[in-house]
mmCIF file of the N, C-alpha and C atoms, coordinates in Angstrom:
data_MODEL
# 
_entry.id   MODEL 
# 
loop_
_atom_site.group_PDB 
_atom_site.id 
_atom_site.type_symbol 
_atom_site.label_atom_id 
_atom_site.label_alt_id 
_atom_site.label_comp_id 
_atom_site.label_asym_id 
_atom_site.label_entity_id 
_atom_site.label_seq_id 
_atom_site.pdbx_PDB_ins_code 
_atom_site.Cartn_x 
_atom_site.Cartn_y 
_atom_site.Cartn_z 
_atom_site.occupancy 
_atom_site.B_iso_or_equiv 
_atom_site.pdbx_formal_charge 
_atom_site.auth_seq_id 
_atom_site.auth_comp_id 
_atom_site.auth_asym_id 
_atom_site.auth_atom_id 
_atom_site.pdbx_PDB_model_num 
ATOM 1   N N  . MET A 1 1  ? 0.847  -1.179 0.000  1.00 0.00 ? 1  MET A N  1 
ATOM 2   C CA . MET A 1 1  ? 0.000  0.000  0.000  1.00 0.00 ? 1  MET A CA 1 
ATOM 3   C C  . MET A 1 1  ? 0.889  1.238  0.000  1.00 0.00 ? 1  MET A C  1 
ATOM 4   N N  . ASP A 1 2  ? 0.644  2.167  -0.905 1.00 0.00 ? 2  ASP A N  1 
ATOM 5   C CA . ASP A 1 2  ? 1.492  3.348  -0.919 1.00 0.00 ? 2  ASP A CA 1 
ATOM 6   C C  . ASP A 1 2  ? 1.010  4.370  0.110  1.00 0.00 ? 2  ASP A C  1 
ATOM 7   N N  . LEU A 1 3  ? 1.838  5.349  0.379  1.00 0.00 ? 3  LEU A N  1 
ATOM 8   C CA . LEU A 1 3  ? 1.590  6.320  1.438  1.00 0.00 ? 3  LEU A CA 1 
ATOM 9   C C  . LEU A 1 3  ? 0.302  7.113  1.204  1.00 0.00 ? 3  LEU A C  1 
ATOM 10  N N  . LEU A 1 4  ? 0.013  7.436  -0.046 1.00 0.00 ? 4  LEU A N  1 
ATOM 11  C CA . LEU A 1 4  ? -1.203 8.193  -0.349 1.00 0.00 ? 4  LEU A CA 1 
ATOM 12  C C  . LEU A 1 4  ? -2.451 7.425  0.073  1.00 0.00 ? 4  LEU A C  1 
ATOM 13  N N  . LYS A 1 5  ? -2.491 6.129  -0.221 1.00 0.00 ? 5  LYS A N  1 
ATOM 14  C CA . LYS A 1 5  ? -3.645 5.319  0.171  1.00 0.00 ? 5  LYS A CA 1 
ATOM 15  C C  . LYS A 1 5  ? -3.746 5.209  1.686  1.00 0.00 ? 5  LYS A C  1 
ATOM 16  N N  . ILE A 1 6  ? -2.610 5.083  2.341  1.00 0.00 ? 6  ILE A N  1 
ATOM 17  C CA . ILE A 1 6  ? -2.612 4.994  3.799  1.00 0.00 ? 6  ILE A CA 1 
ATOM 18  C C  . ILE A 1 6  ? -3.178 6.275  4.395  1.00 0.00 ? 6  ILE A C  1 
ATOM 19  N N  . LYS A 1 7  ? -2.762 7.418  3.858  1.00 0.00 ? 7  LYS A N  1 
ATOM 20  C CA . LYS A 1 7  ? -3.260 8.696  4.369  1.00 0.00 ? 7  LYS A CA 1 
ATOM 21  C C  . LYS A 1 7  ? -4.766 8.828  4.144  1.00 0.00 ? 7  LYS A C  1 
ATOM 22  N N  . GLN A 1 8  ? -5.260 8.312  3.033  1.00 0.00 ? 8  GLN A N  1 
ATOM 23  C CA . GLN A 1 8  ? -6.686 8.398  2.750  1.00 0.00 ? 8  GLN A CA 1 
ATOM 24  C C  . GLN A 1 8  ? -7.497 7.642  3.792  1.00 0.00 ? 8  GLN A C  1 
ATOM 25  N N  . PHE A 1 9  ? -6.978 6.519  4.249  1.00 0.00 ? 9  PHE A N  1 
ATOM 26  C CA . PHE A 1 9  ? -7.681 5.725  5.248  1.00 0.00 ? 9  PHE A CA 1 
ATOM 27  C C  . PHE A 1 9  ? -7.410 6.200  6.670  1.00 0.00 ? 9  PHE A C  1 
ATOM 28  N N  . LYS A 1 10 ? -6.501 7.157  6.828  1.00 0.00 ? 10 LYS A N  1 
ATOM 29  C CA . LYS A 1 10 ? -6.171 7.747  8.124  1.00 0.00 ? 10 LYS A CA 1 
ATOM 30  C C  . LYS A 1 10 ? -5.752 6.683  9.140  1.00 0.00 ? 10 LYS A C  1 
ATOM 31  N N  . ILE A 1 11 ? -4.870 5.795  8.715  1.00 0.00 ? 11 ILE A N  1 
ATOM 32  C CA . ILE A 1 11 ? -4.377 4.780  9.627  1.00 0.00 ? 11 ILE A CA 1 
ATOM 33  C C  . ILE A 1 11 ? -2.935 5.055  10.043 1.00 0.00 ? 11 ILE A C  1 
ATOM 34  N N  . ILE A 1 12 ? -2.460 6.268  9.752  1.00 0.00 ? 12 ILE A N  1 
ATOM 35  C CA . ILE A 1 12 ? -1.125 6.636  10.190 1.00 0.00 ? 12 ILE A CA 1 
ATOM 36  C C  . ILE A 1 12 ? -1.190 6.944  11.681 1.00 0.00 ? 12 ILE A C  1 
ATOM 37  N N  . THR A 1 13 ? -0.298 6.378  12.430 1.00 0.00 ? 13 THR A N  1 
ATOM 38  C CA . THR A 1 13 ? -0.267 6.599  13.865 1.00 0.00 ? 13 THR A CA 1 
ATOM 39  C C  . THR A 1 13 ? 1.188  6.694  14.309 1.00 0.00 ? 13 THR A C  1 
ATOM 40  N N  . THR A 1 14 ? 1.385  7.216  15.474 1.00 0.00 ? 14 THR A N  1 
ATOM 41  C CA . THR A 1 14 ? 2.730  7.262  16.038 1.00 0.00 ? 14 THR A CA 1 
ATOM 42  C C  . THR A 1 14 ? 2.687  6.628  17.418 1.00 0.00 ? 14 THR A C  1 
ATOM 43  N N  . ALA A 1 15 ? 3.838  6.195  17.849 1.00 0.00 ? 15 ALA A N  1 
ATOM 44  C CA . ALA A 1 15 ? 3.919  5.608  19.184 1.00 0.00 ? 15 ALA A CA 1 
ATOM 45  C C  . ALA A 1 15 ? 3.556  6.645  20.240 1.00 0.00 ? 15 ALA A C  1 
ATOM 46  N N  . HIS A 1 16 ? 3.966  7.894  20.005 1.00 0.00 ? 16 HIS A N  1 
ATOM 47  C CA . HIS A 1 16 ? 3.676  8.956  20.974 1.00 0.00 ? 16 HIS A CA 1 
ATOM 48  C C  . HIS A 1 16 ? 2.173  9.165  21.115 1.00 0.00 ? 16 HIS A C  1 
ATOM 49  N N  . LYS A 1 17 ? 1.483  9.176  19.996 1.00 0.00 ? 17 LYS A N  1 
ATOM 50  C CA . LYS A 1 17 ? 0.025  9.358  20.041 1.00 0.00 ? 17 LYS A CA 1 
ATOM 51  C C  . LYS A 1 17 ? -0.638 8.175  20.747 1.00 0.00 ? 17 LYS A C  1 
ATOM 52  N N  . ASP A 1 18 ? -0.146 6.972  20.467 1.00 0.00 ? 18 ASP A N  1 
ATOM 53  C CA . ASP A 1 18 ? -0.695 5.790  21.126 1.00 0.00 ? 18 ASP A CA 1 
ATOM 54  C C  . ASP A 1 18 ? -0.533 5.881  22.637 1.00 0.00 ? 18 ASP A C  1 
ATOM 55  N N  . VAL A 1 19 ? 0.648  6.310  23.063 1.00 0.00 ? 19 VAL A N  1 
ATOM 56  C CA . VAL A 1 19 ? 0.928  6.363  24.500 1.00 0.00 ? 19 VAL A CA 1 
ATOM 57  C C  . VAL A 1 19 ? 0.161  7.498  25.168 1.00 0.00 ? 19 VAL A C  1 
ATOM 58  N N  . THR A 1 20 ? 0.069  8.640  24.505 1.00 0.00 ? 20 THR A N  1 
ATOM 59  C CA . THR A 1 20 ? -0.555 9.789  25.153 1.00 0.00 ? 20 THR A CA 1 
ATOM 60  C C  . THR A 1 20 ? -2.082 9.779  25.091 1.00 0.00 ? 20 THR A C  1 
ATOM 61  N N  . GLU A 1 21 ? -2.640 9.307  24.008 1.00 0.00 ? 21 GLU A N  1 
ATOM 62  C CA . GLU A 1 21 ? -4.099 9.381  23.856 1.00 0.00 ? 21 GLU A CA 1 
ATOM 63  C C  . GLU A 1 21 ? -4.797 8.034  24.031 1.00 0.00 ? 21 GLU A C  1 
ATOM 64  N N  . ARG A 1 22 ? -4.368 7.054  23.302 1.00 0.00 ? 22 ARG A N  1 
ATOM 65  C CA . ARG A 1 22 ? -5.086 5.779  23.295 1.00 0.00 ? 22 ARG A CA 1 
ATOM 66  C C  . ARG A 1 22 ? -4.883 4.991  24.586 1.00 0.00 ? 22 ARG A C  1 
ATOM 67  N N  . LEU A 1 23 ? -3.668 5.023  25.112 1.00 0.00 ? 23 LEU A N  1 
ATOM 68  C CA . LEU A 1 23 ? -3.402 4.281  26.347 1.00 0.00 ? 23 LEU A CA 1 
ATOM 69  C C  . LEU A 1 23 ? -4.219 4.840  27.507 1.00 0.00 ? 23 LEU A C  1 
ATOM 70  N N  . LEU A 1 24 ? -4.489 6.130  27.490 1.00 0.00 ? 24 LEU A N  1 
ATOM 71  C CA . LEU A 1 24 ? -5.296 6.755  28.540 1.00 0.00 ? 24 LEU A CA 1 
ATOM 72  C C  . LEU A 1 24 ? -6.690 6.128  28.601 1.00 0.00 ? 24 LEU A C  1 
ATOM 73  N N  . GLN A 1 25 ? -7.215 5.774  27.449 1.00 0.00 ? 25 GLN A N  1 
ATOM 74  C CA . GLN A 1 25 ? -8.541 5.155  27.404 1.00 0.00 ? 25 GLN A CA 1 
ATOM 75  C C  . GLN A 1 25 ? -8.481 3.677  27.801 1.00 0.00 ? 25 GLN A C  1 
ATOM 76  N N  . ILE A 1 26 ? -7.367 3.039  27.503 1.00 0.00 ? 26 ILE A N  1 
ATOM 77  C CA . ILE A 1 26 ? -7.241 1.607  27.759 1.00 0.00 ? 26 ILE A CA 1 
ATOM 78  C C  . ILE A 1 26 ? -6.824 1.322  29.206 1.00 0.00 ? 26 ILE A C  1 
ATOM 79  N N  . ASN A 1 27 ? -5.792 2.041  29.660 1.00 0.00 ? 27 ASN A N  1 
ATOM 80  C CA . ASN A 1 27 ? -5.248 1.778  30.994 1.00 0.00 ? 27 ASN A CA 1 
ATOM 81  C C  . ASN A 1 27 ? -4.753 3.109  31.579 1.00 0.00 ? 27 ASN A C  1 
ATOM 82  N N  . PRO A 1 28 ? -5.612 3.849  32.280 1.00 0.00 ? 28 PRO A N  1 
ATOM 83  C CA . PRO A 1 28 ? -5.245 5.179  32.780 1.00 0.00 ? 28 PRO A CA 1 
ATOM 84  C C  . PRO A 1 28 ? -4.036 5.212  33.714 1.00 0.00 ? 28 PRO A C  1 
ATOM 85  N N  . SER A 1 29 ? -3.884 4.216  34.577 1.00 0.00 ? 29 SER A N  1 
ATOM 86  C CA . SER A 1 29 ? -2.746 4.244  35.502 1.00 0.00 ? 29 SER A CA 1 
ATOM 87  C C  . SER A 1 29 ? -1.428 4.056  34.753 1.00 0.00 ? 29 SER A C  1 
ATOM 88  N N  . LEU A 1 30 ? -1.413 3.160  33.775 1.00 0.00 ? 30 LEU A N  1 
ATOM 89  C CA . LEU A 1 30 ? -0.220 2.964  32.959 1.00 0.00 ? 30 LEU A CA 1 
ATOM 90  C C  . LEU A 1 30 ? 0.049  4.207  32.107 1.00 0.00 ? 30 LEU A C  1 
ATOM 91  N N  . ALA A 1 31 ? -1.008 4.850  31.655 1.00 0.00 ? 31 ALA A N  1 
ATOM 92  C CA . ALA A 1 31 ? -0.862 6.075  30.857 1.00 0.00 ? 31 ALA A CA 1 
ATOM 93  C C  . ALA A 1 31 ? -0.210 7.187  31.681 1.00 0.00 ? 31 ALA A C  1 
ATOM 94  N N  . ARG A 1 32 ? -0.550 7.293  32.959 1.00 0.00 ? 32 ARG A N  1 
ATOM 95  C CA . ARG A 1 32 ? 0.069  8.310  33.828 1.00 0.00 ? 32 ARG A CA 1 
ATOM 96  C C  . ARG A 1 32 ? 1.557  8.048  34.002 1.00 0.00 ? 32 ARG A C  1 
ATOM 97  N N  . GLU A 1 33 ? 1.924  6.780  34.190 1.00 0.00 ? 33 GLU A N  1 
ATOM 98  C CA . GLU A 1 33 ? 3.341  6.436  34.317 1.00 0.00 ? 33 GLU A CA 1 
ATOM 99  C C  . GLU A 1 33 ? 4.097  6.733  33.020 1.00 0.00 ? 33 GLU A C  1 
ATOM 100 N N  . ALA A 1 34 ? 3.487  6.379  31.910 1.00 0.00 ? 34 ALA A N  1 
ATOM 101 C CA . ALA A 1 34 ? 4.120  6.634  30.614 1.00 0.00 ? 34 ALA A CA 1 
ATOM 102 C C  . ALA A 1 34 ? 4.271  8.129  30.372 1.00 0.00 ? 34 ALA A C  1 
ATOM 103 N N  . ARG A 1 35 ? 3.291  8.915  30.785 1.00 0.00 ? 35 ARG A N  1 
ATOM 104 C CA . ARG A 1 35 ? 3.345  10.370 30.625 1.00 0.00 ? 35 ARG A CA 1 
ATOM 105 C C  . ARG A 1 35 ? 4.531  10.950 31.387 1.00 0.00 ? 35 ARG A C  1 
ATOM 106 N N  . LYS A 1 36 ? 4.791  10.423 32.596 1.00 0.00 ? 36 LYS A N  1 
ATOM 107 C CA . LYS A 1 36 ? 5.939  10.895 33.384 1.00 0.00 ? 36 LYS A CA 1 
ATOM 108 C C  . LYS A 1 36 ? 7.242  10.651 32.631 1.00 0.00 ? 36 LYS A C  1 
ATOM 109 N N  . VAL A 1 37 ? 7.366  9.453  32.056 1.00 0.00 ? 37 VAL A N  1 
ATOM 110 C CA . VAL A 1 37 ? 8.574  9.110  31.304 1.00 0.00 ? 37 VAL A CA 1 
ATOM 111 C C  . VAL A 1 37 ? 8.722  10.017 30.088 1.00 0.00 ? 37 VAL A C  1 
ATOM 112 N N  . LEU A 1 38 ? 7.634  10.238 29.369 1.00 0.00 ? 38 LEU A N  1 
ATOM 113 C CA . LEU A 1 38 ? 7.679  11.105 28.183 1.00 0.00 ? 38 LEU A CA 1 
ATOM 114 C C  . LEU A 1 38 ? 8.033  12.542 28.554 1.00 0.00 ? 38 LEU A C  1 
ATOM 115 N N  . ASP A 1 39 ? 7.517  13.020 29.674 1.00 0.00 ? 39 ASP A N  1 
ATOM 116 C CA . ASP A 1 39 ? 7.817  14.388 30.107 1.00 0.00 ? 39 ASP A CA 1 
ATOM 117 C C  . ASP A 1 39 ? 9.291  14.551 30.471 1.00 0.00 ? 39 ASP A C  1 
ATOM 118 N N  . VAL A 1 40 ? 9.848  13.567 31.157 1.00 0.00 ? 40 VAL A N  1 
ATOM 119 C CA . VAL A 1 40 ? 11.279 13.623 31.492 1.00 0.00 ? 40 VAL A CA 1 
ATOM 120 C C  . VAL A 1 40 ? 12.107 13.601 30.214 1.00 0.00 ? 40 VAL A C  1 
ATOM 121 N N  . ASN A 1 41 ? 11.729 12.737 29.285 1.00 0.00 ? 41 ASN A N  1 
ATOM 122 C CA . ASN A 1 41 ? 12.437 12.641 28.014 1.00 0.00 ? 41 ASN A CA 1 
ATOM 123 C C  . ASN A 1 41 ? 12.404 13.980 27.277 1.00 0.00 ? 41 ASN A C  1 
ATOM 124 N N  . LYS A 1 42 ? 11.255 14.623 27.289 1.00 0.00 ? 42 LYS A N  1 
ATOM 125 C CA . LYS A 1 42 ? 11.112 15.904 26.594 1.00 0.00 ? 42 LYS A CA 1 
ATOM 126 C C  . LYS A 1 42 ? 11.993 16.975 27.240 1.00 0.00 ? 42 LYS A C  1 
ATOM 127 N N  . GLN A 1 43 ? 12.112 16.943 28.552 1.00 0.00 ? 43 GLN A N  1 
ATOM 128 C CA . GLN A 1 43 ? 12.936 17.914 29.265 1.00 0.00 ? 43 GLN A CA 1 
ATOM 129 C C  . GLN A 1 43 ? 14.429 17.692 29.003 1.00 0.00 ? 43 GLN A C  1 
ATOM 130 N N  . GLU A 1 44 ? 14.825 16.458 28.760 1.00 0.00 ? 44 GLU A N  1 
ATOM 131 C CA . GLU A 1 44 ? 16.248 16.132 28.624 1.00 0.00 ? 44 GLU A CA 1 
ATOM 132 C C  . GLU A 1 44 ? 16.741 16.039 27.186 1.00 0.00 ? 44 GLU A C  1 
ATOM 133 N N  . ARG A 1 45 ? 15.856 16.050 26.204 1.00 0.00 ? 45 ARG A N  1 
ATOM 134 C CA . ARG A 1 45 ? 16.301 15.763 24.842 1.00 0.00 ? 45 ARG A CA 1 
ATOM 135 C C  . ARG A 1 45 ? 17.237 16.823 24.273 1.00 0.00 ? 45 ARG A C  1 
ATOM 136 N N  . HIS A 1 46 ? 17.086 18.081 24.680 1.00 0.00 ? 46 HIS A N  1 
ATOM 137 C CA . HIS A 1 46 ? 18.002 19.102 24.164 1.00 0.00 ? 46 HIS A CA 1 
ATOM 138 C C  . HIS A 1 46 ? 19.418 18.872 24.684 1.00 0.00 ? 46 HIS A C  1 
ATOM 139 N N  . ILE A 1 47 ? 19.523 18.327 25.890 1.00 0.00 ? 47 ILE A N  1 
ATOM 140 C CA . ILE A 1 47 ? 20.838 18.024 26.453 1.00 0.00 ? 47 ILE A CA 1 
ATOM 141 C C  . ILE A 1 47 ? 21.479 16.870 25.682 1.00 0.00 ? 47 ILE A C  1 
ATOM 142 N N  . ARG A 1 48 ? 20.697 15.828 25.409 1.00 0.00 ? 48 ARG A N  1 
ATOM 143 C CA . ARG A 1 48 ? 21.229 14.696 24.643 1.00 0.00 ? 48 ARG A CA 1 
ATOM 144 C C  . ARG A 1 48 ? 21.629 15.121 23.241 1.00 0.00 ? 48 ARG A C  1 
ATOM 145 N N  . GLY A 1 49 ? 20.844 16.012 22.647 1.00 0.00 ? 49 GLY A N  1 
ATOM 146 C CA . GLY A 1 49 ? 21.180 16.507 21.304 1.00 0.00 ? 49 GLY A CA 1 
ATOM 147 C C  . GLY A 1 49 ? 22.491 17.264 21.308 1.00 0.00 ? 49 GLY A C  1 
ATOM 148 N N  . GLY A 1 50 ? 22.692 18.087 22.327 1.00 0.00 ? 50 GLY A N  1 
ATOM 149 C CA . GLY A 1 50 ? 23.945 18.827 22.439 1.00 0.00 ? 50 GLY A CA 1 
ATOM 150 C C  . GLY A 1 50 ? 25.127 17.903 22.657 1.00 0.00 ? 50 GLY A C  1 
ATOM 151 N N  . MET A 1 51 ? 24.931 16.876 23.450 1.00 0.00 ? 51 MET A N  1 
ATOM 152 C CA . MET A 1 51 ? 26.012 15.915 23.705 1.00 0.00 ? 51 MET A CA 1 
ATOM 153 C C  . MET A 1 51 ? 26.351 15.145 22.423 1.00 0.00 ? 51 MET A C  1 
ATOM 154 N N  . ALA A 1 52 ? 25.332 14.805 21.648 1.00 0.00 ? 52 ALA A N  1 
ATOM 155 C CA . ALA A 1 52 ? 25.564 14.081 20.396 1.00 0.00 ? 52 ALA A CA 1 
ATOM 156 C C  . ALA A 1 52 ? 26.324 14.963 19.410 1.00 0.00 ? 52 ALA A C  1 
ATOM 157 N N  . THR A 1 53 ? 25.977 16.244 19.348 1.00 0.00 ? 53 THR A N  1 
ATOM 158 C CA . THR A 1 53 ? 26.675 17.163 18.458 1.00 0.00 ? 53 THR A CA 1 
ATOM 159 C C  . THR A 1 53 ? 28.128 17.319 18.889 1.00 0.00 ? 53 THR A C  1 
ATOM 160 N N  . LYS A 1 54 ? 28.348 17.463 20.179 1.00 0.00 ? 54 LYS A N  1 
ATOM 161 C CA . LYS A 1 54 ? 29.709 17.583 20.700 1.00 0.00 ? 54 LYS A CA 1 
ATOM 162 C C  . LYS A 1 54 ? 30.522 16.345 20.340 1.00 0.00 ? 54 LYS A C  1 
ATOM 163 N N  . GLU A 1 55 ? 29.928 15.187 20.543 1.00 0.00 ? 55 GLU A N  1 
ATOM 164 C CA . GLU A 1 55 ? 30.611 13.929 20.237 1.00 0.00 ? 55 GLU A CA 1 
ATOM 165 C C  . GLU A 1 55 ? 30.937 13.837 18.746 1.00 0.00 ? 55 GLU A C  1 
ATOM 166 N N  . LYS A 1 56 ? 30.027 14.278 17.920 1.00 0.00 ? 56 LYS A N  1 
ATOM 167 C CA . LYS A 1 56 ? 30.230 14.249 16.469 1.00 0.00 ? 56 LYS A CA 1 
ATOM 168 C C  . LYS A 1 56 ? 31.461 15.061 16.089 1.00 0.00 ? 56 LYS A C  1 
ATOM 169 N N  . TYR A 1 57 ? 31.559 16.269 16.616 1.00 0.00 ? 57 TYR A N  1 
ATOM 170 C CA . TYR A 1 57 ? 32.663 17.140 16.234 1.00 0.00 ? 57 TYR A CA 1 
ATOM 171 C C  . TYR A 1 57 ? 33.975 16.761 16.913 1.00 0.00 ? 57 TYR A C  1 
ATOM 172 N N  . LEU A 1 58 ? 33.919 16.060 18.014 1.00 0.00 ? 58 LEU A N  1 
ATOM 173 C CA . LEU A 1 58 ? 35.155 15.581 18.637 1.00 0.00 ? 58 LEU A CA 1 
ATOM 174 C C  . LEU A 1 58 ? 35.835 14.525 17.776 1.00 0.00 ? 58 LEU A C  1 
ATOM 175 N N  . HIS A 1 59 ? 35.043 13.763 17.035 1.00 0.00 ? 59 HIS A N  1 
ATOM 176 C CA . HIS A 1 59 ? 35.591 12.682 16.224 1.00 0.00 ? 59 HIS A CA 1 
ATOM 177 C C  . HIS A 1 59 ? 35.935 13.108 14.810 1.00 0.00 ? 59 HIS A C  1 
ATOM 178 N N  . GLN A 1 60 ? 35.584 14.310 14.415 1.00 0.00 ? 60 GLN A N  1 
ATOM 179 C CA . GLN A 1 60 ? 35.926 14.793 13.080 1.00 0.00 ? 60 GLN A CA 1 
ATOM 180 C C  . GLN A 1 60 ? 37.306 15.428 13.124 1.00 0.00 ? 60 GLN A C  1 
ATOM 181 N N  . GLN A 1 61 ? 38.050 15.223 12.072 1.00 0.00 ? 61 GLN A N  1 
ATOM 182 C CA . GLN A 1 61 ? 39.354 15.859 11.983 1.00 0.00 ? 61 GLN A CA 1 
ATOM 183 C C  . GLN A 1 61 ? 39.160 17.235 11.365 1.00 0.00 ? 61 GLN A C  1 
ATOM 184 N N  . ILE A 1 62 ? 39.567 18.246 12.068 1.00 0.00 ? 62 ILE A N  1 
ATOM 185 C CA . ILE A 1 62 ? 39.435 19.609 11.578 1.00 0.00 ? 62 ILE A CA 1 
ATOM 186 C C  . ILE A 1 62 ? 40.777 20.019 10.976 1.00 0.00 ? 62 ILE A C  1 
ATOM 187 N N  . PRO A 1 63 ? 40.785 20.339 9.679  1.00 0.00 ? 63 PRO A N  1 
ATOM 188 C CA . PRO A 1 63 ? 42.059 20.732 9.063  1.00 0.00 ? 63 PRO A CA 1 
ATOM 189 C C  . PRO A 1 63 ? 42.532 22.065 9.639  1.00 0.00 ? 63 PRO A C  1 
ATOM 190 N N  . ARG A 1 64 ? 43.799 22.119 9.949  1.00 0.00 ? 64 ARG A N  1 
ATOM 191 C CA . ARG A 1 64 ? 44.369 23.355 10.483 1.00 0.00 ? 64 ARG A CA 1 
ATOM 192 C C  . ARG A 1 64 ? 44.765 24.262 9.334  1.00 0.00 ? 64 ARG A C  1 
ATOM 193 N N  . ARG A 1 65 ? 44.613 25.547 9.566  1.00 0.00 ? 65 ARG A N  1 
ATOM 194 C CA . ARG A 1 65 ? 45.022 26.502 8.545  1.00 0.00 ? 65 ARG A CA 1 
ATOM 195 C C  . ARG A 1 65 ? 46.542 26.625 8.547  1.00 0.00 ? 65 ARG A C  1 
ATOM 196 N N  . ALA A 1 66 ? 47.077 26.757 7.361  1.00 0.00 ? 66 ALA A N  1 
ATOM 197 C CA . ALA A 1 66 ? 48.523 26.968 7.256  1.00 0.00 ? 66 ALA A CA 1 
ATOM 198 C C  . ALA A 1 66 ? 48.823 28.389 7.720  1.00 0.00 ? 66 ALA A C  1 
ATOM 199 N N  . LYS A 1 67 ? 49.895 28.534 8.429  1.00 0.00 ? 67 LYS A N  1 
ATOM 200 C CA . LYS A 1 67 ? 50.255 29.859 8.896  1.00 0.00 ? 67 LYS A CA 1 
ATOM 201 C C  . LYS A 1 67 ? 50.657 30.720 7.706  1.00 0.00 ? 67 LYS A C  1 
ATOM 202 N N  . ASN A 1 68 ? 50.193 31.923 7.713  1.00 0.00 ? 68 ASN A N  1 
ATOM 203 C CA . ASN A 1 68 ? 50.479 32.839 6.618  1.00 0.00 ? 68 ASN A CA 1 
ATOM 204 C C  . ASN A 1 68 ? 51.803 33.553 6.917  1.00 0.00 ? 68 ASN A C  1 
ATOM 205 N N  . THR A 1 69 ? 52.891 32.919 6.539  1.00 0.00 ? 69 THR A N  1 
ATOM 206 C CA . THR A 1 69 ? 54.210 33.486 6.823  1.00 0.00 ? 69 THR A CA 1 
ATOM 207 C C  . THR A 1 69 ? 54.515 34.668 5.931  1.00 0.00 ? 69 THR A C  1 
ATOM 208 N N  . ALA A 1 70 ? 53.938 34.717 4.749  1.00 0.00 ? 70 ALA A N  1 
ATOM 209 C CA . ALA A 1 70 ? 54.200 35.838 3.830  1.00 0.00 ? 70 ALA A CA 1 
ATOM 210 C C  . ALA A 1 70 ? 53.659 37.127 4.412  1.00 0.00 ? 70 ALA A C  1 
ATOM 211 N N  . ALA A 1 71 ? 52.507 37.077 5.059  1.00 0.00 ? 71 ALA A N  1 
ATOM 212 C CA . ALA A 1 71 ? 51.908 38.277 5.631  1.00 0.00 ? 71 ALA A CA 1 
ATOM 213 C C  . ALA A 1 71 ? 52.743 38.771 6.794  1.00 0.00 ? 71 ALA A C  1 
ATOM 214 N N  . LYS A 1 72 ? 53.317 37.872 7.554  1.00 0.00 ? 72 LYS A N  1 
ATOM 215 C CA . LYS A 1 72 ? 54.150 38.259 8.694  1.00 0.00 ? 72 LYS A CA 1 
ATOM 216 C C  . LYS A 1 72 ? 55.468 38.879 8.237  1.00 0.00 ? 72 LYS A C  1 
ATOM 217 N N  . LYS A 1 73 ? 56.026 38.363 7.143  1.00 0.00 ? 73 LYS A N  1 
ATOM 218 C CA . LYS A 1 73 ? 57.301 38.868 6.649  1.00 0.00 ? 73 LYS A CA 1 
ATOM 219 C C  . LYS A 1 73 ? 57.177 40.285 6.092  1.00 0.00 ? 73 LYS A C  1 
ATOM 220 N N  . SER A 1 74 ? 56.010 40.629 5.538  1.00 0.00 ? 74 SER A N  1 
ATOM 221 C CA . SER A 1 74 ? 55.847 41.937 4.911  1.00 0.00 ? 74 SER A CA 1 
ATOM 222 C C  . SER A 1 74 ? 55.676 43.052 5.921  1.00 0.00 ? 74 SER A C  1 
ATOM 223 N N  . LYS A 1 75 ? 55.410 42.723 7.165  1.00 0.00 ? 75 LYS A N  1 
ATOM 224 C CA . LYS A 1 75 ? 55.206 43.751 8.188  1.00 0.00 ? 75 LYS A CA 1 
ATOM 225 C C  . LYS A 1 75 ? 56.474 44.376 8.629  1.00 0.00 ? 75 LYS A C  1 
# 
């Protein structure tokens, strides 16, 4: 089934929507616990993103610029 047909039937769902909306109807106590976990995750994700970016650039080799000796000699 292609994406257009899926959208027409409105059967696209996400895990987040399932946990936040549907689980509340099925099991309210479990939904409250899941909400706590999701809220903590939301509060911490910017920190994890920053750590991932830092890690990415730590492992990349940054080429050093050659010293411009000609400019120094002309002074």
